[in-house]
C-alpha positions, 0 to 999 in steps of 0.5 A: 737115781742115774739122773740125780747122780749125773746132775751131781757130777755135772754140778761138781765139774762145772763148779770146780771149773768156775771156782778156778776162774773165780780164785784167779780173778780175785788174785788178779784183783779183777772185779768179780761181780757174782759167783753163782751156784746154778743158773738164773733166775736167782733165788737168793744172794748174799753180798760180801764185799763187791761180790754177790754169792748166789743160789739160782733156780736151774741146778745144772752147774755154776758161773762166775761173772767178771766185770768186763767179760761182756764187753760193754762200754761201762764195764770196759771203762772200769780199771779193774775189768777183765779187759783192763788187766794185763794180758798175762793175767787175763790168760791166767784167769782163762787157764785157771778153770782148765787147771782146776779140772786137771787138779780135781782129776789128780785128786780123785785118782789119788783118792782111789789109789789110797783105798783098797779095791777089787779090780776084778773078781779075783784081784784085790789091791791094797791101799797106797800111802799118801805120797806114793798115791799122789805121785802115781795119781799125777803120772796117771793124770798126765798119761790120761790127759795125753791120750785124751788129747790125742783122741780129741785132736783126731776127732776135731780134725775129722769134724772139719772134714765131715768124717768124724767117727761119732761112735767114739764119743758120748754126749750127755745121754751117753755120759749119764748112762756111763755114770749110772753104770759106774754108780752100781760098781762102787764109789771108786769107779764113780770117782775114776769116771769123774776124773776122766770126764774132768780131764775131758772137760779141761781139754775141750775148753782148751780148744781154740773155738770162740765161746770156749776158754781156749777161744778167748785165750786165743783172742787174748794172744792175738791182742797181745801180738797186735797190741790193740783190742779186738773190736767187741762186734768181731769178738761177739760175732765170733763167740756167737758162731762158736756157740752155734757150732758147739750147739750143733755138735751137741745136737748131733752127738746127742742124736747119736747117743739116742740112736745107740740107745734105741738101736 
């Protein structure tokens, strides 16, 4: 059951993130080729307008495919390609996924505040009305975002000096365990944990590492300053290096999760 709950949480967070990119790309009149639930191979898809809405075999999230993101000559030549749109619109599309994760966190925290709940064995808190809950939810989201941002900045600063404390973070196994624990304590605890993970996902994606939204946003800013596109071969090499770094970090963090689990 823990694995199922974890997968559901993972899918929700990724689909919400990708939906932000999707909505912003449509607003910017970019050519959105596909919006998919799960990852290929495709099981089936429906063509609606110029976009294919697909259901895919690997149920671990979702994706949006925008023309021009893969930097091939054919797609770049399209006037509605991602790279053909104004830089500020590209930046909006990249930031939209991050914004959606923060909005999801605010919504979930507000829902928790609007429901009566036990916060300890001897303390019961009544439900808040809609507007006060939304206001306090926004304040709480901002406070959590600031605290998590500080923690991530501290962690990554030490990553590059090989002195990071891995006990302070969790990988997929650690997160799955936390989700499983929260699921036994009531649905409010699950929503609160999802909100925390959603804020973490938003902030991690904002880090200017190639292969993340923050890295792509950094490239857009560079192109806006130098007034010419970064060579595709350079961007692809940087993205590959960034992906390799993130993959290595994930392996190390997951190994640390396993060590804590069996230790």
